[in-house]
Biotite code that builds the C-alpha atoms (Angstrom):
import biotite.structure as struc

atoms = struc.array([
    struc.Atom([-4.449, 12.332, -8.804], chain_id="A", res_id=1, res_name="UNK", atom_name="CA", element="C"),
    struc.Atom([-5.193, 9.061, -7.027], chain_id="A", res_id=2, res_name="UNK", atom_name="CA", element="C"),
    struc.Atom([-4.020, 8.410, -3.465], chain_id="A", res_id=3, res_name="UNK", atom_name="CA", element="C"),
    struc.Atom([-2.439, 4.962, -3.211], chain_id="A", res_id=4, res_name="UNK", atom_name="CA", element="C"),
    struc.Atom([-1.352, 2.741, -0.332], chain_id="A", res_id=5, res_name="UNK", atom_name="CA", element="C"),
    struc.Atom([1.021, -0.203, -0.654], chain_id="A", res_id=6, res_name="UNK", atom_name="CA", element="C"),
    struc.Atom([0.505, -3.345, 1.393], chain_id="A", res_id=7, res_name="UNK", atom_name="CA", element="C"),
    struc.Atom([3.767, -5.250, 1.645], chain_id="A", res_id=8, res_name="UNK", atom_name="CA", element="C"),
    struc.Atom([7.217, -3.673, 1.829], chain_id="A", res_id=9, res_name="UNK", atom_name="CA", element="C"),
    struc.Atom([9.374, -6.593, 0.788], chain_id="A", res_id=10, res_name="UNK", atom_name="CA", element="C"),
    struc.Atom([11.515, -6.440, -2.333], chain_id="A", res_id=11, res_name="UNK", atom_name="CA", element="C"),
    struc.Atom([8.678, -6.186, -4.850], chain_id="A", res_id=12, res_name="UNK", atom_name="CA", element="C"),
    struc.Atom([6.583, -3.911, -2.628], chain_id="A", res_id=13, res_name="UNK", atom_name="CA", element="C"),
    struc.Atom([9.450, -1.438, -2.327], chain_id="A", res_id=14, res_name="UNK", atom_name="CA", element="C"),
    struc.Atom([9.967, -1.468, -6.094], chain_id="A", res_id=15, res_name="UNK", atom_name="CA", element="C"),
    struc.Atom([6.308, -0.687, -6.715], chain_id="A", res_id=16, res_name="UNK", atom_name="CA", element="C"),
    struc.Atom([6.197, 1.906, -3.922], chain_id="A", res_id=17, res_name="UNK", atom_name="CA", element="C"),
    struc.Atom([9.174, 3.711, -5.488], chain_id="A", res_id=18, res_name="UNK", atom_name="CA", element="C"),
    struc.Atom([7.483, 3.653, -8.895], chain_id="A", res_id=19, res_name="UNK", atom_name="CA", element="C"),
    struc.Atom([4.235, 4.988, -7.444], chain_id="A", res_id=20, res_name="UNK", atom_name="CA", element="C"),
    struc.Atom([6.102, 7.751, -5.610], chain_id="A", res_id=21, res_name="UNK", atom_name="CA", element="C"),
    struc.Atom([7.438, 8.961, -8.982], chain_id="A", res_id=22, res_name="UNK", atom_name="CA", element="C"),
    struc.Atom([4.241, 8.517, -10.976], chain_id="A", res_id=23, res_name="UNK", atom_name="CA", element="C"),
    struc.Atom([2.766, 11.848, -12.152], chain_id="A", res_id=24, res_name="UNK", atom_name="CA", element="C"),
    struc.Atom([-0.867, 10.785, -11.668], chain_id="A", res_id=25, res_name="UNK", atom_name="CA", element="C"),
    struc.Atom([-0.538, 8.919, -8.379], chain_id="A", res_id=26, res_name="UNK", atom_name="CA", element="C"),
    struc.Atom([0.276, 10.006, -4.872], chain_id="A", res_id=27, res_name="UNK", atom_name="CA", element="C"),
    struc.Atom([1.789, 7.395, -2.590], chain_id="A", res_id=28, res_name="UNK", atom_name="CA", element="C"),
    struc.Atom([0.197, 8.096, 0.779], chain_id="A", res_id=29, res_name="UNK", atom_name="CA", element="C"),
    struc.Atom([1.163, 5.229, 3.055], chain_id="A", res_id=30, res_name="UNK", atom_name="CA", element="C"),
    struc.Atom([2.689, 1.799, 3.331], chain_id="A", res_id=31, res_name="UNK", atom_name="CA", element="C"),
    struc.Atom([2.027, -1.182, 5.581], chain_id="A", res_id=32, res_name="UNK", atom_name="CA", element="C"),
    struc.Atom([3.898, -4.376, 6.307], chain_id="A", res_id=33, res_name="UNK", atom_name="CA", element="C"),
    struc.Atom([3.529, -6.913, 9.107], chain_id="A", res_id=34, res_name="UNK", atom_name="CA", element="C"),
    struc.Atom([7.279, -6.431, 9.613], chain_id="A", res_id=35, res_name="UNK", atom_name="CA", element="C"),
    struc.Atom([7.432, -2.943, 11.103], chain_id="A", res_id=36, res_name="UNK", atom_name="CA", element="C"),
    struc.Atom([11.080, -2.475, 10.133], chain_id="A", res_id=37, res_name="UNK", atom_name="CA", element="C"),
    struc.Atom([10.334, -3.056, 6.439], chain_id="A", res_id=38, res_name="UNK", atom_name="CA", element="C"),
    struc.Atom([7.488, -0.540, 6.553], chain_id="A", res_id=39, res_name="UNK", atom_name="CA", element="C"),
    struc.Atom([9.684, 1.962, 8.427], chain_id="A", res_id=40, res_name="UNK", atom_name="CA", element="C"),
    struc.Atom([12.502, 1.713, 5.896], chain_id="A", res_id=41, res_name="UNK", atom_name="CA", element="C"),
    struc.Atom([10.157, 2.154, 2.937], chain_id="A", res_id=42, res_name="UNK", atom_name="CA", element="C"),
    struc.Atom([8.235, 5.013, 4.533], chain_id="A", res_id=43, res_name="UNK", atom_name="CA", element="C"),
    struc.Atom([11.412, 6.831, 5.516], chain_id="A", res_id=44, res_name="UNK", atom_name="CA", element="C"),
    struc.Atom([12.928, 6.447, 2.057], chain_id="A", res_id=45, res_name="UNK", atom_name="CA", element="C"),
    struc.Atom([9.811, 7.744, 0.311], chain_id="A", res_id=46, res_name="UNK", atom_name="CA", element="C"),
    struc.Atom([8.574, 10.259, 2.880], chain_id="A", res_id=47, res_name="UNK", atom_name="CA", element="C"),
    struc.Atom([5.176, 8.662, 3.446], chain_id="A", res_id=48, res_name="UNK", atom_name="CA", element="C"),
    struc.Atom([3.112, 7.556, 6.410], chain_id="A", res_id=49, res_name="UNK", atom_name="CA", element="C"),
    struc.Atom([3.341, 4.108, 7.983], chain_id="A", res_id=50, res_name="UNK", atom_name="CA", element="C"),
    struc.Atom([-0.026, 2.480, 8.561], chain_id="A", res_id=51, res_name="UNK", atom_name="CA", element="C"),
    struc.Atom([-0.282, 0.387, 11.721], chain_id="A", res_id=52, res_name="UNK", atom_name="CA", element="C"),
    struc.Atom([-2.766, -2.059, 10.179], chain_id="A", res_id=53, res_name="UNK", atom_name="CA", element="C"),
    struc.Atom([-4.605, -3.033, 7.017], chain_id="A", res_id=54, res_name="UNK", atom_name="CA", element="C"),
    struc.Atom([-7.743, -1.587, 8.602], chain_id="A", res_id=55, res_name="UNK", atom_name="CA", element="C"),
    struc.Atom([-6.011, 1.787, 8.953], chain_id="A", res_id=56, res_name="UNK", atom_name="CA", element="C"),
    struc.Atom([-5.170, 1.716, 5.238], chain_id="A", res_id=57, res_name="UNK", atom_name="CA", element="C"),
    struc.Atom([-8.690, 0.751, 4.219], chain_id="A", res_id=58, res_name="UNK", atom_name="CA", element="C"),
    struc.Atom([-10.358, 3.338, 6.434], chain_id="A", res_id=59, res_name="UNK", atom_name="CA", element="C"),
    struc.Atom([-8.184, 6.234, 5.243], chain_id="A", res_id=60, res_name="UNK", atom_name="CA", element="C"),
    struc.Atom([-10.460, 8.590, 3.348], chain_id="A", res_id=61, res_name="UNK", atom_name="CA", element="C"),
    struc.Atom([-7.760, 9.775, 0.968], chain_id="A", res_id=62, res_name="UNK", atom_name="CA", element="C"),
    struc.Atom([-6.733, 6.281, -0.195], chain_id="A", res_id=63, res_name="UNK", atom_name="CA", element="C"),
    struc.Atom([-8.410, 5.546, -3.514], chain_id="A", res_id=64, res_name="UNK", atom_name="CA", element="C"),
    struc.Atom([-6.417, 2.468, -4.436], chain_id="A", res_id=65, res_name="UNK", atom_name="CA", element="C"),
    struc.Atom([-4.387, -0.255, -2.785], chain_id="A", res_id=66, res_name="UNK", atom_name="CA", element="C"),
    struc.Atom([-1.458, -2.082, -4.326], chain_id="A", res_id=67, res_name="UNK", atom_name="CA", element="C"),
    struc.Atom([-1.090, -5.527, -2.766], chain_id="A", res_id=68, res_name="UNK", atom_name="CA", element="C"),
    struc.Atom([2.496, -6.797, -2.738], chain_id="A", res_id=69, res_name="UNK", atom_name="CA", element="C"),
    struc.Atom([2.127, -9.449, -0.078], chain_id="A", res_id=70, res_name="UNK", atom_name="CA", element="C"),
    struc.Atom([2.456, -13.241, -0.214], chain_id="A", res_id=71, res_name="UNK", atom_name="CA", element="C"),
    struc.Atom([0.243, -14.731, -2.913], chain_id="A", res_id=72, res_name="UNK", atom_name="CA", element="C"),
    struc.Atom([-2.107, -16.520, -0.525], chain_id="A", res_id=73, res_name="UNK", atom_name="CA", element="C"),
    struc.Atom([-3.115, -13.147, 0.989], chain_id="A", res_id=74, res_name="UNK", atom_name="CA", element="C"),
    struc.Atom([-3.986, -11.411, -2.298], chain_id="A", res_id=75, res_name="UNK", atom_name="CA", element="C"),
    struc.Atom([-7.648, -12.381, -2.594], chain_id="A", res_id=76, res_name="UNK", atom_name="CA", element="C"),
    struc.Atom([-8.637, -11.526, 0.994], chain_id="A", res_id=77, res_name="UNK", atom_name="CA", element="C"),
    struc.Atom([-6.830, -8.176, 0.843], chain_id="A", res_id=78, res_name="UNK", atom_name="CA", element="C"),
    struc.Atom([-8.271, -7.250, -2.549], chain_id="A", res_id=79, res_name="UNK", atom_name="CA", element="C"),
    struc.Atom([-11.767, -8.215, -1.416], chain_id="A", res_id=80, res_name="UNK", atom_name="CA", element="C"),
    struc.Atom([-11.339, -6.122, 1.748], chain_id="A", res_id=81, res_name="UNK", atom_name="CA", element="C"),
    struc.Atom([-10.146, -3.150, -0.330], chain_id="A", res_id=82, res_name="UNK", atom_name="CA", element="C"),
    struc.Atom([-13.006, -3.440, -2.809], chain_id="A", res_id=83, res_name="UNK", atom_name="CA", element="C"),
    struc.Atom([-15.457, -3.851, 0.070], chain_id="A", res_id=84, res_name="UNK", atom_name="CA", element="C"),
    struc.Atom([-14.305, -0.466, 1.366], chain_id="A", res_id=85, res_name="UNK", atom_name="CA", element="C"),
    struc.Atom([-14.708, 1.150, -2.053], chain_id="A", res_id=86, res_name="UNK", atom_name="CA", element="C"),
    struc.Atom([-11.010, 1.075, -2.937], chain_id="A", res_id=87, res_name="UNK", atom_name="CA", element="C"),
    struc.Atom([-9.494, -0.262, -6.109], chain_id="A", res_id=88, res_name="UNK", atom_name="CA", element="C"),
    struc.Atom([-7.165, -3.199, -5.475], chain_id="A", res_id=89, res_name="UNK", atom_name="CA", element="C"),
    struc.Atom([-4.313, -4.565, -7.516], chain_id="A", res_id=90, res_name="UNK", atom_name="CA", element="C"),
    struc.Atom([-2.122, -7.519, -6.630], chain_id="A", res_id=91, res_name="UNK", atom_name="CA", element="C"),
    struc.Atom([1.376, -8.024, -7.917], chain_id="A", res_id=92, res_name="UNK", atom_name="CA", element="C"),
])
């Protein structure tokens, strides 16, 4: 089972977080959003941790993959940061 974090808890991020939470081969571990309220709502709904920063997500030893659901212009830097830390990144 792969531990996953979701960056971005807007509409599409919440949809993907919900799907990951139900996936039999994934374990949603944490979520992050620059809007703390969005992250709080998603984390509370799905029973996962709220990361305080992207760095916290990328330094978490149990996170094997990162789903990026942030504004399009942030995808490449976030994916590159995730890959640089040995995580798999996917942008949606």
